N, C-alpha and C positions, 0 to 999 in steps of 0.2 A: 496697661498703659493709656493713660489718660487722652482725651481729644476733646476737641470744642463742638459745643450743638451742632453746630454746621456741618461740622464731619460727619457728626452721630446721626444728624439727620440722611446724608445721602446714604450713609453704611445699611442705616434703617431701610431705605427704599427698595434700594440694590437687594438687599436681604429678601423682602417682598418681589423679588422678578421684574423690577418696574426699570426699564430701558427708555423711556422717552419722557419729556416732563415737558408740557408747555408754559410758558409766564412771560412776565415783564419784572426788569429786575427794580429796585428802590432803596432807599435810604433803612428801612428796615429789616431790608433781606439780603443787605449788601455782603453780608459775611457768609450768607446760604449761597450766594452767587460765586463768593470766590471760592467755596468749595466746590462750586461745579465746575467753576475753571479747571481745579487741578483735578477732578475724576472727571473729565471730557472723551476721556477715551472709554469709561466703563457707563456711561448712562450719557444721553442726547438732549440738550435742549433747544427747545425752538423756540425763536421770540416770536412773538407776532405783533400786530402792528396796534394792536389795542385790547385789554385785559378779557372783555367779554369773547375776544375772536379765540384767544387760550382756552378761556372754557369751553365755549362752544369744540373746540379741536380736541379738548382732552377726553370729551361726551362724544364724538365721531369716532375718536380712538378705539373708544372702549366697544361701542355698539358693534363695530365692523370686527372685534376681535372676540367678545366678550370679557377680554382683562381688563382688569380696573383702570381707568385714565386718572391723570395725574395734573392741578395747574397749580401754578404757585402765581402767589403776589405779593405786592407790598403791603403796606399799611393805609389808613384813610381812602382815597379815590381808589387805588390800584385795588384794595379790598371791594369796594362796593360797584368796581367795576364789573364784577365775576357775579354779582348775585342774578342777575336775570341768565345768565349763563348755567348756574347751579339750580337754579331754581327749574330750568328748563330738564334738565338730567335726571333731575329727583321725581318731577312729574312723570317720567315715563320711566322709571325705575332702571336708571342706569349709573352701573357701579363708578364712582367718581370721588377720590380724594383730595380736597381741595387745601392747600396750604396756605396759610396768609401771616405775616409778619406782623406784630405791632410794634409800638413803642416800651421801648423799656418799663420794667416793671414799675419804676419810680415814680414815670409819669401819669400812669394809668389816672383816669379820672381827672385829668388838668384841662382837658382840651385842648392837651398837648398839639406842635404842628402835626400833622397827617396821623392822629389819633381817631378812630372810629370805633365803636364796641361793634365788630363784625359777627361776633359769634350770639349775639344778641339777637342782628338784624337776621342772622338766617337761621337762626332756631324754627322759626316755624316753615322754612322749605328746605328744610333737611330732615338727613334719617336721624344726623345725630351730630351736636358739635363739642368740641373739647378745646380749653385754654390752656397752653401750656405755661406756667412759671417758674419751674422748678428746671432744670437741666436731667438732674436724674431722673424723670419722670418723663421724658420726652421718647425713648426707645419704647416704652411701653404703650405710650398712646399712638405711635404709629401702627404697632404691630396690631391695636385693639383696634384702631381704626380702617385698618383693611379689612381685621374680620368682621365688621360692622358692614360695610358697604356690600359686603358679596354675602351675608347672610341673610336667609328666607329670601323674602324681596328686598333685592338689591336697592340702594338708592347714595345718595350724596352726605360724605362726612367730612365736615369741615374742624381743621384742625389750625388755631391761632394760636400763635407762637411770639411771647417778645424777643426783645432785640436782643437782653441782655443774655436769656435762654442760646440764640445763637451764639453768643461769647464766651459764656463760660466751662469750665472742662468737668468732665465725666467719663466714666468706663463706659466700653463697650463691646460688649461680648454677642457675638451672632447667635441666634437662637434661631428653633424650626418655625419656619411659620405655624400662626396658631389655626386651627382648624375653625371652621367655618360654623356658626352654631347649628347644634341638629335640627333635622327638619321635624317637622309635628309627627308624633308616631299616627300609623293610619289605622281609621276607625273601620276594621275588617268587615262590620257589621252594614255599615252603612254602604260601604261598596259595595256587598252583595247586594242590597235593596237598591242600588244603583242599576246593577246589571240587572236585578229582576223589572225595572221598570223599561229600560232599553230593550231590553229582549219581547218586552209586553206589549209596545209601543208601535204606532199602524202608520203615524207620520212624523219621525223623530228629526231635526235639525240640530246639528251643531254648529256654536258660537263659538269663535276662540280670538285671542288675541294675543298678546307680546308675552303673558307669561310662558304660553309654549316657546316662544325662542328662549327664553331665561332656562329656561329647565332645560334643554335641547331635546325635546322631545316631538320633534316635528315625524317621527319614523312611528312612533306609538299612534301618533293622533292620526296618522294616514291609514293605520292598519286599524283602529278603530272604524274609520269612514267607511271603506272598503268591505270588512268583515262583515257590518252590521247595514252597509247599504245606508247609509247616512248623508245625507245633502249637506254644505259645508261653506258655513261665510266666515268673513274673517274683520276685524276691525284696521284699521288704519295700521298701528302697530303689528299687524300680524302679514301682512302683505310679503310674500316672498317665503312664508312660512310651510306653505304646501304648493306646489305649482302650480300656474293657472290654468296650466293644459289637465290636469287631473279633472276627472267626468263631474266629481262629485263637488267640485269646488265652484260655487257661484260667484265669488270674488268680494268685492266690497261692499259692507252694508251699513245701513244708516243713512245720514243727511243726504251723502252725493252718491250711495250704495245701491247695486244692480236693483231693479223692480222686483225679478226672481229673488233675489237675496230676502230682499224686507219682507214679500210674501210667503216666502219658506218658513221664515220665521214667526210671524202673525198665525199662520195656521197650522203650526207644528203643533202635534199634542202632548210630546216632550222636547224640551230645549235642554240640549246640555251646552252651559257656557262654560270655556275652559280657559282659564289665566285671563281673563278680562273684565270689568269692571263696572260695565253699561253706563258708559257715561252721557250725558245728555245729547253726543251725537249720534249714537248708536239706538239706547232708548229715547227717542226722540220726545214720547209722550207717557213718562212710565205707568199712569194711573190706566193706558189702554194699551201696553207693551204684552203680547202673546196673551192674550188675554184665555186664550184655551190649553194653555202649555201649562204641562208639568216640571216645573224650571229648577235644573240641578246646576249649583255651582261650585265650579274646584277652584280652590286658588289658596297661595301660600298665605296669603296676607289674611285672618282672621276679619278683621275690620272690614273687608270688603263684603261678606258674606252680609246677605239684607241691607246694603248699606243704599244702594240706588233701585234696586228690583227684590223683592222679596221673592226669595227663594225656598220649593218645597222640602228640597234635601241640598244641606251646605255640606260642601267636604272641603275641610282646611289639611292641605299638603302640598308637596312639589307633584308639580301637573305629571311628571316623568315617571314618580313612583306609583303616581294615583293611577295610573291609566295603568303602567307595568302589571300593579295588580287587580285592574277591573278586566286586561283582554282576556286571560282566559275563562272567564266565565260567561264574555259573551258569545251568542248564538251568530251562525252564519245566517243571514234573513235577507231575502229578494226583494220585497216591499216593492214589486213591479207598480202595483198603481198607484204609489206614493211619487214615484221616482218618473212616470209618465204626466203625473199631475204635474211637476217642478220643472219637467221639460218644457210642457204648455207655455209654463209661466215665462221662461227662459226666452222661448219666440219672441218673447213681447218688451224684452229688453230693449234699451235707447240706445241704438247705433247710431254715430255720426256717419255723417256724410263729407265727403268732398268735394270741390269747387276748385274748377279748371284755374290756374295762374292765382290761386289765393291758399296762403298758407294756413292750415288750420290747426287748432292745439292738439289734438290725437295727433296729427302727422309727425308734428315736433317730437311726442313721444315716441312715437312708431321709430322714427328715425335713431333718438337715443337708445332707443331697447336694441335694436338691429346693429347698431355699432357698439356698443358696449358686452354683447354677449351675454351666455349665461353666469359668468363670472364675475362681471360686472358690477362696480357698485355707483346705485345711482343715490343721490342725495338732494334734497331737497329745502326750497325757506317754505313759504307758510302764503299760501294764500289759492289762486283759482289754478295757476299751475300746480300745485301741489296736490289738489286733487285731480287733476287730468293727469298725472304720473301717476297716483296712487289707480286709478283706472285702467287706464292703459299700459302700463310700463313691463307686463308680463312677466312676473320676477318669478323665479321657478328655485331661487334657492334661499335660504334662509341668511340675515345677516348682509342683503343684499339692495336695501330699500332702507333709506337712513331718514328718519324725518321729525322734527317735533311735533308731537301729536296733543298730548294732554296742554300744554301751557300755548301752545301756537305760536311761537317764538320767530317771528320777521326779521329776520337778520342771521340767523341758526345754520344756514347751507354753508356758506363757506368755510366757516370755520370748522364745521362739522365734515367737509370734503376733505379739508386740509388733515385733520386728524385719520382720518380712512385711508387718505392716501401715504403718509406717515407711517400707518400701522400695516397696508398691504401693498407694499409697492412694487410688486407683480401685477394687480389687479387696475381696470382701467376704472377710473373713478369721474362721474359725470355731476356737476350742478342743473338742475333743472330752478331755475329762479324767475323773478317776478322783476320788473324794474322798478317795482316801489321797494320791494325786499332787498334787492341788490343793493339797491341805494344804502341801507341803512351800515353793512359792513364790507362794502366794496374795498375800504382801505386794505384789508388781507388779501388782495393781491399782491403789495409787495412779499409777502410773506410765501406766495406762491413762486414768485419770478426767483428770489433772493433763495430757495430751496429746490429751486428750478422742477416743480412737480407740473407732472402732466396732466392737471389737472382741466377739464374744460368747462367752461361757463356757458350755458344757455338758456339765453334772456328772453323771457314769453314775454316781448316788448308792445303792451297796446296805449302804453304813456297813460294808463290811468290805474289808480287802485282797484282790483277787477272785481274781486269777491266785496267788498261793502257796495261798490256800484251796483253789481250784480242785485244787492239786495234793496237798493234805492231804487233801480227800475221795477224790480216787482212789487215792493212795498211802499215804496215813499213817493210814487207818481213822481218818478224822474227829477225828482229835487238832487241833485248831483253835487250835497255838498263837499269840497275839497279834497273829492275823490279824481276829478280833471285834473292830473297833476301837469303834463305836458311840459315835463322836462327837458331839454333839447342838451342833452349828452350826446354825446357820441361814443358809444361803446369801442369804434374800431379804432379810435384816437386815446380813449382812455386806457387800452388794452396797452398800445404803442407808450404811453407818457409811463406806464410802469414797467415796460420791458418785455411785456408778451405780446399775443400775435391778437389781431382782432381779424373777423369777418360778421360780414352782413348778409343777412339770406330773407327774400320775400316770395317763395315759393317751396315748394317742397324739393323740386329738383335742385335751388340753390342752396338749401338747408342740405343735403344730402351731399353736393361736393364738399360745402363747407366742412361739415364733422370729418369727412377723410382727411384734406388738407390737416384741419386742428390735432386727428390723431395722429399723422403723420409727422405732422410738429415736434413732438418729443416734448413740450414742453406746454405751462400753461397759457390757459387761449380762451378771449370771451367770442360767442357769434351771438349776435342780434338778430334774433329773430320777429320778424315782422306780424303781429297778429291784430285784430279788428278789437276796437275797443269792446265794441257788443257782444262779445263771445261769451256764451253762458256755460257754465260746470251743469251739468244735466247729467240723469233725473235730478231732481232734490225736493228734499221733503222741507217743508219749511218749518222753523222751531215750534215746537210745542205739539206740532202736529204726529201727523202717523202715516204710513203706508197709503192707506186711502186718500191721501190728499198730494199724493205725491205729484209732481210738475214735470215733464217730460219736452215742453218745447218753450 
C-alpha cells in the first residue's frame, strides 16, 4: 500500500522509537503536520514559541535521556531559526535529528518564497546533512540519519525535505532499526602500554569529560580512580558523571575550576584524559599545560587526538570499551604521598562566604541543589550563573546537569529545560539562568504553561551582563560598555502574564520559602533572585594564562 511522504516520515520516526517531536508548523511542512495530527496518539508534538526553542528542547530531551532528540521546522526562516540550536547540540556531541521542509523541487534555486539552502548553511555545524527530493529515498534517509547521529561521537544530522516529497506516494515497509557503526577496534598493545604507564606513575591524574557520559562509562571511570588511587577532575560537560562527594573528585577544572584540580593536573607525571577535547577553557595555555606530564588521550573521535594538546599515547575507541579492557591490567596502589599533596592543595581552594541579609550566588545554587535532590535535573543558561552552578550544585548522577558547554549559547536554558521535563516527567527540573540569558528566550514560558510543566526558573538577577562585566572589571579598567543593562522587567508580573507563578527573593531565607512554594505549586514558576552586580565567579584563570596566574579575589 502506498502512502504519501508525510505519513511515510511519521512511520519512519516511530520505527526509530521517536515518541516526541519539538517544532513549529509552516507552509513547507503543512502536510507533515497533517500526518502528525492524524497520528497524535502515537507520537507527541510539542509546539514552542520559536523554532530555536524547539531545537534546544530536542537537545535537552536528548541530554536528559541519551535518546535522539527530534526537531521539525518549516523552510526559510523556520529552518534558519534552528541554526543556533543545532550548532549548540553538535558542539556538545548531542544526538539530534533536525528535519526541515523546503519549497517544491521545481522552485529550488529560484529565490522562491521562504526558500533557503539550509543544508548548505548547516553543513559546517552538523555531523551530516541530507537533502531528499525523491520520496522513494525518504525512508532510508531517515534510517541513515538516526544511525549517523548515534554512531561514534554523536551529533546532529539535518534532513531537508522538499514539499513535493511530502505529497508524493511511495511504499512503506517497516524495517529493523539500523545498527550504529561499529566502534573502532581496540589497539590492545596500546592499552597494555597505557596500563604500564599508570602502574609506574607516582603522581597520576585523570581529566574526564562528556565522552564518559556518552559511553555510559561512569562506573568504569570510578573503578579506575579508586583502584589506582588517582585524583580526578572534570570539564563542564563532565559534571555529575562522578559524584561530587567522591574523595578523589576534585571537581571542575579550567578557567573557573578549583585550584586543587588545576594544580593536580599541572603537577601530575601522568595525565589520563578521557572523553574530553582539551578546549581553551580547560587547557588555558596549551604551551604550558601540564609540562611534566605524560599525556594519555582516550577518545572515540580520532580527530580530537593531538588536535589541541599533543599526547604521548593516543587511544581511539569507545571509552567504556577501553576502560573495560584496561581495568584488569591496573594494579591497586596507595600513592599516599601524592594524595596527601593533593589534599593540601584542596585546603587552599576558594570558599565563598555568606553575608547576613545578602543573597549570594553559592547560596542560590545550594538552595536549588537541596530542593531538586539527587534525582533532579538542573539546567543552566550561559554566564556567571552557569559557572556558579557547575561549581556548587553537588551533582551525584549522570544526566542531572545540562548546559551549553562548547558553543556557550545564552538562551539555551528554557528550551533545554522543557525538553528535559518532557522526557523525564517524574523528575524535578530547575532552570538556573541570568537576567541576560533569560531575556533571550523567555517567550518559551508560554510553552511551559501550555503543557503545565512544573519547571522552576531561578533568575540570578544582577541587572548586568555579569560575565562580560567581570572581565571589564578585571581587564578593562571598569569600562562597562553595554553590560549595565538595568532592565525594568518585573519577573513576578511576567510570570503572571504568562499564566505562571512568580516569586521574589532578596535573602537566602526568602529564597528557601520561594522554592518550597514553587515546588508545591506543581506548575511553572519564576523566582527573581536578587544578587549584587559586582559578584564574581572565582577562582578565575585569565584567558591564555595558567594555574599559576589564578585569581582568588
